[in-house]
PLY file of the C-alpha trace (Angstrom):
ply
format ascii 1.0
element vertex 272
property float x
property float y
property float z
element edge 271
property int vertex1
property int vertex2
end_header
-59.00 -39.70 -28.71
-60.50 -40.51 -25.03
-63.52 -43.17 -24.78
-65.58 -42.49 -22.23
-66.10 -43.67 -18.73
-67.30 -46.68 -18.18
-68.49 -47.66 -14.77
-67.71 -51.33 -14.13
-69.12 -53.07 -10.43
-66.74 -55.42 -8.64
-69.21 -58.71 -9.36
-68.81 -57.68 -13.06
-64.67 -57.02 -13.12
-64.25 -59.95 -11.24
-66.46 -61.97 -13.51
-64.78 -60.04 -16.85
-61.30 -61.10 -14.59
-62.48 -65.35 -14.26
-63.48 -65.11 -17.54
-59.99 -63.40 -18.90
-57.98 -65.99 -16.89
-59.87 -68.84 -18.55
-60.19 -67.23 -22.16
-55.90 -67.23 -22.15
-55.81 -71.18 -21.44
-58.87 -71.60 -23.94
-57.34 -69.40 -26.36
-54.15 -70.80 -26.35
-55.79 -74.21 -27.08
-58.07 -73.23 -29.40
-55.52 -71.97 -31.74
-53.62 -75.43 -31.77
-56.51 -77.40 -32.89
-56.82 -73.89 -35.22
-55.10 -75.22 -38.67
-56.01 -73.65 -41.52
-59.17 -71.11 -42.89
-61.31 -74.26 -44.21
-62.08 -74.62 -40.00
-63.65 -71.26 -40.20
-67.01 -71.27 -41.38
-70.45 -68.72 -41.90
-72.35 -67.93 -39.66
-74.16 -64.70 -40.53
-72.46 -62.63 -38.28
-69.65 -59.58 -38.10
-67.08 -59.18 -35.60
-66.60 -55.70 -34.18
-64.58 -52.90 -36.76
-60.89 -53.34 -36.22
-60.89 -57.24 -35.89
-58.02 -58.60 -36.46
-58.28 -62.27 -38.92
-60.26 -65.05 -37.02
-56.94 -67.09 -36.17
-54.77 -63.85 -34.84
-57.80 -62.75 -33.12
-58.47 -66.15 -31.12
-55.20 -65.52 -29.68
-55.38 -62.30 -28.92
-58.96 -61.34 -27.15
-59.13 -62.45 -23.65
-63.47 -62.58 -24.40
-62.69 -58.99 -21.08
-66.19 -58.20 -22.59
-65.19 -54.63 -22.05
-66.12 -53.22 -26.23
-69.56 -54.36 -25.59
-69.71 -52.31 -22.24
-68.77 -49.43 -24.12
-70.74 -49.90 -27.08
-72.82 -46.62 -26.84
-75.75 -48.63 -29.10
-75.17 -52.50 -27.91
-74.53 -53.51 -30.95
-71.73 -56.33 -29.84
-72.57 -59.23 -28.05
-70.55 -62.36 -26.84
-70.64 -65.78 -28.38
-72.62 -68.53 -26.93
-71.13 -71.85 -26.64
-72.54 -73.21 -29.66
-69.98 -70.92 -31.82
-67.24 -73.37 -30.58
-63.82 -71.94 -30.05
-65.30 -68.53 -30.59
-67.04 -68.89 -27.23
-66.86 -65.78 -25.17
-65.36 -63.48 -28.15
-67.31 -60.37 -29.80
-69.74 -60.61 -32.37
-72.01 -58.10 -34.67
-75.79 -59.49 -34.91
-76.60 -56.56 -37.63
-80.05 -57.54 -37.55
-80.86 -56.68 -34.22
-78.27 -53.95 -34.47
-76.01 -52.56 -36.74
-72.82 -50.01 -35.75
-73.76 -46.72 -36.74
-70.67 -45.67 -36.02
-72.18 -43.53 -33.41
-69.42 -43.57 -30.97
-67.27 -41.51 -33.37
-64.25 -42.39 -31.99
-64.25 -46.54 -32.49
-64.79 -47.19 -28.53
-64.72 -50.58 -29.32
-61.24 -50.83 -30.76
-59.88 -47.98 -28.09
-60.85 -49.92 -25.84
-59.56 -53.22 -26.13
-56.73 -54.10 -23.66
-54.85 -56.38 -25.64
-55.63 -55.14 -29.29
-57.68 -58.19 -30.32
-59.78 -54.97 -32.07
-57.06 -52.83 -33.47
-57.40 -49.15 -32.96
-53.85 -48.55 -34.65
-55.66 -49.20 -38.42
-57.90 -46.13 -37.18
-55.53 -43.74 -35.46
-53.65 -43.98 -38.29
-57.02 -43.34 -41.02
-57.35 -40.85 -39.32
-53.69 -38.85 -39.08
-53.61 -39.62 -42.44
-55.99 -37.79 -43.49
-55.37 -34.96 -41.08
-51.88 -34.77 -42.87
-53.22 -34.95 -46.59
-55.30 -32.57 -45.65
-53.04 -29.96 -44.66
-50.68 -30.76 -47.48
-53.50 -29.78 -49.97
-53.46 -26.46 -48.02
-49.85 -26.04 -48.26
-49.97 -26.99 -44.15
-52.75 -25.79 -42.84
-56.14 -27.06 -42.09
-58.70 -24.24 -43.52
-59.88 -22.50 -40.60
-63.64 -24.05 -41.01
-62.65 -27.22 -41.17
-62.94 -29.11 -37.51
-60.19 -31.49 -37.91
-62.16 -34.16 -35.45
-64.70 -34.70 -37.79
-62.38 -35.12 -40.53
-60.51 -37.82 -38.81
-64.18 -39.32 -37.94
-64.93 -39.45 -41.67
-61.72 -41.43 -42.01
-62.46 -43.69 -39.80
-65.82 -44.89 -39.85
-63.76 -45.94 -43.88
-60.50 -48.09 -42.22
-61.85 -50.78 -41.70
-64.39 -53.44 -43.79
-66.42 -55.83 -41.36
-68.45 -56.98 -44.42
-69.78 -56.04 -47.79
-73.63 -55.61 -48.31
-75.20 -57.96 -50.94
-78.16 -57.87 -52.93
-79.21 -61.77 -53.04
-81.81 -61.27 -55.14
-83.03 -58.10 -56.96
-87.10 -59.44 -57.03
-86.94 -58.62 -53.55
-86.20 -55.27 -53.49
-89.32 -52.77 -53.10
-87.87 -50.17 -54.75
-86.83 -52.87 -57.79
-90.67 -53.11 -58.11
-91.27 -48.82 -58.17
-92.68 -49.87 -54.58
-92.40 -47.10 -51.91
-92.89 -47.33 -47.86
-94.80 -46.80 -45.35
-94.50 -47.72 -41.80
-92.38 -47.80 -38.59
-88.49 -47.50 -39.87
-87.82 -51.09 -38.40
-88.92 -53.97 -36.55
-86.51 -53.89 -33.29
-85.91 -51.97 -30.90
-82.96 -50.78 -32.25
-80.73 -47.38 -32.05
-80.01 -45.76 -34.54
-77.38 -42.64 -35.19
-79.41 -41.11 -38.65
-76.95 -39.34 -40.66
-76.10 -35.37 -40.09
-78.18 -35.95 -36.41
-76.47 -35.87 -32.71
-79.50 -37.68 -31.75
-79.83 -41.71 -31.45
-83.26 -42.82 -31.91
-84.77 -45.97 -31.52
-86.14 -47.17 -35.06
-89.39 -49.14 -34.34
-90.25 -45.76 -32.79
-90.14 -43.60 -35.65
-92.94 -43.64 -38.71
-91.74 -43.03 -42.12
-93.22 -42.73 -45.75
-91.29 -42.94 -48.92
-92.39 -42.92 -52.44
-89.41 -45.14 -53.27
-87.64 -47.14 -50.16
-84.23 -45.96 -49.76
-84.24 -46.59 -46.01
-80.60 -48.59 -46.96
-79.27 -45.26 -48.70
-81.23 -42.99 -46.68
-79.60 -44.07 -43.52
-76.36 -45.46 -44.59
-73.65 -43.86 -42.12
-70.48 -44.02 -44.66
-72.46 -42.19 -47.71
-73.30 -41.89 -51.17
-70.22 -43.50 -51.88
-70.63 -46.51 -50.53
-74.43 -46.95 -51.75
-76.45 -45.56 -54.09
-79.86 -45.76 -55.41
-79.28 -47.06 -58.61
-82.39 -46.08 -61.43
-82.99 -48.38 -64.18
-85.91 -46.78 -65.88
-89.90 -47.90 -66.37
-89.68 -46.84 -62.27
-87.39 -49.81 -61.50
-84.45 -48.75 -58.76
-81.87 -51.05 -57.36
-79.39 -50.11 -54.57
-75.83 -49.93 -55.96
-72.69 -50.58 -53.17
-69.70 -49.26 -53.60
-66.08 -49.90 -52.62
-66.48 -47.32 -49.48
-69.15 -50.16 -48.15
-67.73 -51.31 -45.07
-70.39 -53.41 -43.89
-71.71 -51.58 -40.88
-75.78 -53.55 -41.43
-77.14 -50.79 -41.56
-78.89 -50.82 -44.19
-79.58 -54.56 -43.18
-81.28 -53.44 -39.70
-83.21 -51.63 -41.62
-85.06 -53.37 -45.10
-88.56 -53.91 -44.58
-88.57 -57.04 -46.57
-88.28 -60.31 -45.63
-85.93 -62.22 -46.32
-84.02 -59.25 -46.26
-83.37 -57.50 -50.04
-79.55 -56.41 -48.88
-77.52 -58.26 -46.01
-73.93 -58.50 -44.65
-71.87 -60.90 -46.34
-69.03 -61.31 -43.48
-65.44 -61.03 -44.28
-64.42 -62.04 -40.36
-66.61 -65.11 -39.39
-67.08 -67.01 -36.13
-65.10 -70.04 -35.58
-66.87 -73.19 -35.33
-65.66 -75.90 -35.08
0 1
1 2
2 3
3 4
4 5
5 6
6 7
7 8
8 9
9 10
10 11
11 12
12 13
13 14
14 15
15 16
16 17
17 18
18 19
19 20
20 21
21 22
22 23
23 24
24 25
25 26
26 27
27 28
28 29
29 30
30 31
31 32
32 33
33 34
34 35
35 36
36 37
37 38
38 39
39 40
40 41
41 42
42 43
43 44
44 45
45 46
46 47
47 48
48 49
49 50
50 51
51 52
52 53
53 54
54 55
55 56
56 57
57 58
58 59
59 60
60 61
61 62
62 63
63 64
64 65
65 66
66 67
67 68
68 69
69 70
70 71
71 72
72 73
73 74
74 75
75 76
76 77
77 78
78 79
79 80
80 81
81 82
82 83
83 84
84 85
85 86
86 87
87 88
88 89
89 90
90 91
91 92
92 93
93 94
94 95
95 96
96 97
97 98
98 99
99 100
100 101
101 102
102 103
103 104
104 105
105 106
106 107
107 108
108 109
109 110
110 111
111 112
112 113
113 114
114 115
115 116
116 117
117 118
118 119
119 120
120 121
121 122
122 123
123 124
124 125
125 126
126 127
127 128
128 129
129 130
130 131
131 132
132 133
133 134
134 135
135 136
136 137
137 138
138 139
139 140
140 141
141 142
142 143
143 144
144 145
145 146
146 147
147 148
148 149
149 150
150 151
151 152
152 153
153 154
154 155
155 156
156 157
157 158
158 159
159 160
160 161
161 162
162 163
163 164
164 165
165 166
166 167
167 168
168 169
169 170
170 171
171 172
172 173
173 174
174 175
175 176
176 177
177 178
178 179
179 180
180 181
181 182
182 183
183 184
184 185
185 186
186 187
187 188
188 189
189 190
190 191
191 192
192 193
193 194
194 195
195 196
196 197
197 198
198 199
199 200
200 201
201 202
202 203
203 204
204 205
205 206
206 207
207 208
208 209
209 210
210 211
211 212
212 213
213 214
214 215
215 216
216 217
217 218
218 219
219 220
220 221
221 222
222 223
223 224
224 225
225 226
226 227
227 228
228 229
229 230
230 231
231 232
232 233
233 234
234 235
235 236
236 237
237 238
238 239
239 240
240 241
241 242
242 243
243 244
244 245
245 246
246 247
247 248
248 249
249 250
250 251
251 252
252 253
253 254
254 255
255 256
256 257
257 258
258 259
259 260
260 261
261 262
262 263
263 264
264 265
265 266
266 267
267 268
268 269
269 270
270 271
């Protein structure tokens, strides 16, 4: 799958090249000091999908910023100086902008020149999904099946960035049988609703839910990642399932403060 073309100005190219050269030296030095996982501290942010384990990631990432430029919803940012050894490396702040997989081809991984964000994870998952489907139908794909869509769905599920958690059910509107009426979100963030082709700005969309279920309704993975469990007495609670990949859409859309559902990162920034 070809990544979309990205126009880079001469100034951007020179800046990215200079950053990459310096970063190689910095990362090499950083890796020497990063001796064990006790030096990896949680910062509440997550890496892009397909990112390698943190120590290996720091060796591979040259801080070129191509993943930032190619992300269609601008979910990926580069870490600032206060992130220590991870300075200049990509991360996602899901409160501001979650990864909604609307690029379809995991373009951040496709464009990464050093495989710090490893596209092979997704390529393998897509190919395996096609193989399993053809085996099921005696070596042929059913005529009504789009192989590209089969690959996309498999690729979305191929790697976990984190896992959704509900720290305190009392914070959840659905737990109290409450609905939600208002903007889909408070930030000017982008989202492609499931089953749609166009992206929307969440602070421009009004919703009215009798029982708040935004985390379930807008999950890009679907009901095998999260569902609303009926507890009886008009009480409901999101139930996170095995297919959750920690994309962060649920946290971005959750209307409560503090958030009733949050992403626990699996791959965290180094702050040394």
